N, C-alpha and C positions, 0 to 999 in steps of 0.2 A: 820667150823671142817672140819679137815682133816682127816678120816679113811683108813683104812690099816695096809701092813706088813712096817716095817723097811727095805731098801733096803743097805743102806750106811748111817754111820753116823760119825760125829769127835765131838768136844768140841762144835763147834759152826754153826755145819749146820745137819740135819737131812733130807734124800732122805726117802720118802716112796710111794710104788708102791698102788697108791688104785686104784678102778674101772675107775674112769676116766683117769689113766694115771698117769705119773710120778711126785709126784707135793716134791718142795725142801722149808722145812722151816728154817729159820735161828732162831739158839737157843739164845737167850737171857738169861743170868746167874743172879741169879743161878737157873737151869731148877728143876721143879717142877713135880715128879715123882706122880701118882696117880694110887692104884689097887682096887679092891673089896674084900672084905670078906665075908663073912655069916654075917647075923643079923636076928632080930626077925621084927613082927610087934611092938613091942613096942618102935621100935628105930622111928615111922612117933608118933611123939608127934608135938602140935601144935608149929605153928616158925619153923618147921623143913623144910627143902627144900629137896624135894624126888625126886626122876621120877618113875613114871606109865607107861607100855605098856600097850595098851588095845586094846581087840577086840570088834567089836560092834556086839551085839547079835541082831537077828529077831524084838526083842522088841523095838529096838535104843537103848536102853542102852550098855554103854562102859564097859566090864569089865576086870578087870584089873589079867595079866599073869603074872607080875613079879614088884617088886618094888624096887628101889635103894636108898639112903639117901645120900644125898650130905654132904660133906664137906660147911661151911660157907664160906673157899675164892673159890667158885664154885659156890655160891649163886648169881640166877639170869642169868645164863649164859642159852643165844640163846633164851629170851622172845620174845612171841609170838607164832602163828599156821602157820603151813605152811603144805602141802604135803607133804610127803617123797618119796623119789625116792626111785625105782624099785630096787631090788640087795638083795644078800644074807640076809634074813631074813625079809623082806620087803614085804608086801602084795599088790594087789593092791588096791587104796583108802587110804593110809593110812595116818596118818596126826599126825605130830609133834607142839606139845604143851610147850611152855616154859614160866613161870611166876615166883613170889617171893609170897611166904605166909604169910598172914596177921595175925598180931598180936590177931584178936578176934578167938582164939579157930582153928586154921588154921593150915595145913600142905600142901604140894604141891607135882605134880606131875610131870613124867618125866621118860623115858625109850626106848627101842628100840623095833623095832615092829619084831614079831616072824612067824606070820600066817598072809595067806589071809585076807582081812578084818580088817588088826589091825589099834592101833593108838598110838600113842606114845603122850602122853600127860603132859606138863610140867606147874605146874601153881602154883595159892593159894590154897589151898583146904580148903572152908568155910566148917563150921558146920561139923564136922567130927562126924558122928554118924556109931559106932560101924560099920559096912562092906560096908557104901556108904560113898562117897566123893563128897561135889561139889568143883573141883578143878575151882578157877580164874585168869586168863592171862588177860595183855593188850588186851583188845580188845572184851574178853569172857568170858565162862565160861563154863564148861564141868561137868556131873555127872558121876562117877567111882563107879560102885560096885566091892569089893574084897574080890572075895571069900576065903573060908576056903585052908589052905596050897599055898597060893600064895607064892612063893619064895620072900624072898626079904636079898636085898645085902647093904650092905655099902660101898661107896668109901670114901678108905683112904691114907693118905700120906703112901708113899712106900720107900725105899731105895734099891730097886731094881734096877742095871742098866740097862740102853737101852742098848741092843744088835740087832744085823741082824737078821730079820725075825722074831721078836715081832710084834704082831698083836697090834695096839695103835690106839688111837685117839687123835689128838693133836689141842687143842684150841686155834689156831691161832688168828692173826691181819694184816691184809690186808694194806701195807704199801703204802701209793700216786704212787710209781714206781712199784703197783703193785705185788711184793714182801711179802712173808708170817712173818712173826715174833712169834715165839711164847716161854714163858719159862714154859708150863704146856703141860702135856703129861698122858692119860688114858691108861696103859695097858690093852687092852680088849680082850684079849685071854688066854686060858691057854691049 
């Protein structure tokens, strides 16, 4: 994934200014553009692929600070668990965990980090019990507590055209020559 602002674009090339420098991504057609819209916790259903931003609590639990519901086209995005890089919105000790939901009353978690000690979890949520999820992903699981009024958004297909200056997340594939290609772009800023 490449995060940053669009520096320039053509029908076949997107240049993004990221924290690590300028990144070029070759666009393959048709390009699918996604954006976020407000949603409710009711959208977090069994078999939904979701993203949850969490912050580690003093008692060791992970508390959700926001939830993102993904479309089927993005199911399985970034599966696994890994530390997040520091930067805007990322706290020290942050972890990104991605996975798929199971069919046995599950949902999934994934999100972006907002405060120190926060964690992003993407995975299969088993045993959704009220405000607690057990998130499963390749290689592990994580319990997530969802407090009342946790913001929920849904990622949906968008007809908004790409333009210079937009904040985006590009879901790229590294080619054998080291270049990146993609046909999926998430509008990240508002």
